[in-house]
C-alpha positions in Angstrom: -0.4 -0.1 -0.3 1.3 3.5 -1.0 1.1 6.0 1.7 3.2 8.9 0.7 3.0 11.3 -2.4 6.2 10.5 -3.1 5.9 7.1 -3.7 3.7 7.5 -6.3 6.0 10.0 -8.1 3.7 12.9 -7.0 5.0 16.3 -5.4 2.4 17.5 -2.4 1.0 20.9 -3.2 -2.3 22.1 -5.2 -3.0 20.0 -8.5 -5.7 22.0 -10.8 -7.8 19.4 -12.6 -7.3 20.2 -16.8 -11.0 20.1 -17.9 -9.3 20.0 -21.6 -7.8 16.6 -20.7 -10.6 15.1 -18.4 -14.1 13.8 -18.5 -17.0 14.1 -16.0 -19.5 11.1 -17.3 -22.5 9.5 -16.2 -24.7 6.5 -17.2 -27.9 5.3 -16.4 -30.7 2.7 -17.4 -33.5 3.9 -20.0 -35.7 1.7 -21.0 -33.9 -1.5 -22.3 -30.4 0.0 -22.5 -28.3 2.3 -20.8 -27.8 5.9 -21.9 -24.5 7.8 -21.4 -23.8 11.5 -20.8 -21.2 13.8 -19.8 -20.7 17.1 -17.9 -18.5 19.8 -20.1 -17.9 22.5 -17.7 -16.4 21.3 -14.5 -13.4 22.5 -12.0 -11.5 21.0 -9.5 -8.5 20.8 -6.9 -6.5 17.8 -5.8 -4.2 19.2 -2.2 -1.7 16.6 -2.3 -0.3 16.2 0.9 2.9 14.4 2.0 0.8 11.3 3.8 -1.9 10.9 1.2 -4.4 10.3 3.7 -4.1 13.9 4.1 -4.9 14.7 0.6 -8.4 16.9 -0.4 -10.0 17.1 -3.5 -12.5 19.6 -3.8 -14.8 19.9 -7.6 -17.7 21.9 -9.0 -19.7 20.8 -12.0 -22.2 23.2 -14.2 -25.4 21.6 -14.5 -26.1 23.7 -17.5 -23.2 21.7 -19.5 -25.3 18.7 -19.5 -24.8 17.0 -23.1 -26.2 13.7 -23.7 -25.8 13.9 -27.4 -29.7 15.0 -27.3 -30.6 18.4 -27.1 -34.3 17.2 -26.7 -33.2 15.1 -23.3 -30.8 17.6 -22.5 -33.3 20.1 -21.9 -35.7 18.0 -20.1 -32.4 17.0 -17.4 -31.9 20.6 -16.9 -35.7 21.3 -16.0 -37.2 21.8 -12.6 -38.1 18.0 -12.2 -34.8 16.4 -13.1 -31.6 18.5 -12.3 -33.6 22.0 -11.6 -30.6 24.1 -13.0 -32.7 27.3 -12.7 -31.9 26.5 -8.6 -29.3 24.4 -8.3 -27.2 25.1 -11.1 -24.0 23.3 -9.0 -23.1 19.8 -8.6 -20.0 19.6 -6.3 -17.6 17.1 -4.5 -15.8 17.6 -1.2 -13.7 14.9 0.2 -14.0 13.9 3.8 -11.0 11.0 3.7 -8.7 9.3 1.7 -8.2 5.6 2.2 -6.2 3.2 0.0 -7.7 3.5 -3.6 -11.6 5.0 -1.6 -11.9 8.8 -1.6 -14.9 9.1 0.6 -16.9 12.5 0.1 -19.9 14.5 0.5 -21.7 14.9 -3.1 -24.1 17.9 -3.1 -27.1 17.5 -6.3 -30.3 20.0 -6.2 -29.1 21.0 -2.7 -28.9 17.8 -1.1 -25.9 16.3 0.7 -25.1 12.8 0.7 -22.0 10.9 1.5 -20.4 9.0 -1.7 -17.4 6.5 -1.9 -15.4 7.3 -5.6 -12.9 4.0 -6.3 -9.9 5.7 -7.6 -7.2 4.0 -9.7 -4.2 6.4 -10.1 -3.1 6.1 -13.8 0.6 7.9 -13.4 2.6 10.8 -12.8 4.6 12.7 -15.7 6.0 15.5 -17.7 3.7 17.0 -20.0 4.8 19.0 -23.4 4.4 22.2 -22.3 6.8 22.1 -19.4 4.2 21.0 -16.5 3.8 17.6 -14.6 0.4 15.9 -14.7 -0.9 12.9 -12.7 -4.3 10.7 -14.2 -6.7 9.1 -12.1 -9.9 7.0 -13.0 -12.8 7.0 -10.3 -16.1 5.4 -10.3 -19.0 5.4 -7.9 -22.5 4.2 -8.5 -25.3 6.4 -6.5 -29.1 6.6 -6.5 -30.8 9.0 -7.7 -33.3 9.0 -5.7 -31.1 9.9 -2.9 -31.3 13.3 -4.0 -34.3 14.0 -4.7 -34.5 13.0 -8.4 -37.9 11.3 -8.5 -38.8 11.8 -12.1 -40.3 8.7 -13.7 -42.6 7.6 -16.1 -44.5 4.0 -16.0 -44.1 1.7 -18.8 -46.0 -1.5 -18.9 -45.2 -3.1 -15.6 -41.5 -1.1 -15.6 -40.1 2.5 -15.3 -38.6 4.6 -18.1 -35.4 5.4 -16.0 -33.3 3.4 -13.4 -32.4 4.4 -10.3 -28.9 3.7 -10.0 -26.7 6.4 -11.5 -23.2 5.0 -12.5 -20.3 7.7 -12.3 -17.2 7.7 -14.3 -14.5 10.3 -14.2 -11.3 10.3 -15.8 -9.1 12.7 -14.7 -5.6 15.1 -15.6 -4.4 17.3 -12.8 -1.6 19.6 -13.3 0.5 20.3 -10.6 0.5 24.6 -9.8 
């Protein structure tokens, strides 16, 4: 088990998430398949401590940047019965603990805050072509949309249009500041 930043090849300090080289994605069951989407506007900071357990993450997502490759669906996702972007324009994540490959934190969606654990894979660290140093991470989680007050659904036969579970997939590059 790695316990220090140095063992990973990282320098303690502030690392800024690079949105041009990162993705914030989700997947949810819709009828008989799964629909994928992403958010195109987000920011975040990773504070790497010498002892990794003391590190922290803070991230913000602009909910109006949702993109499922379908303008009508995106418009509905922004409406009051799903994300309610007019009243809750941001989703936030603030870490509370890092242990092994799990990052615990508080996720706030629609003004509702719940604990979430992200399962994190460290993808390495290295120099970039622009003179900076980057680190890569993949993180995943599964949440219940109903836990965040998103109850909208349409009955279809014996079932419902939308599943409750939402998969979260993050592909992140962070640049040392």
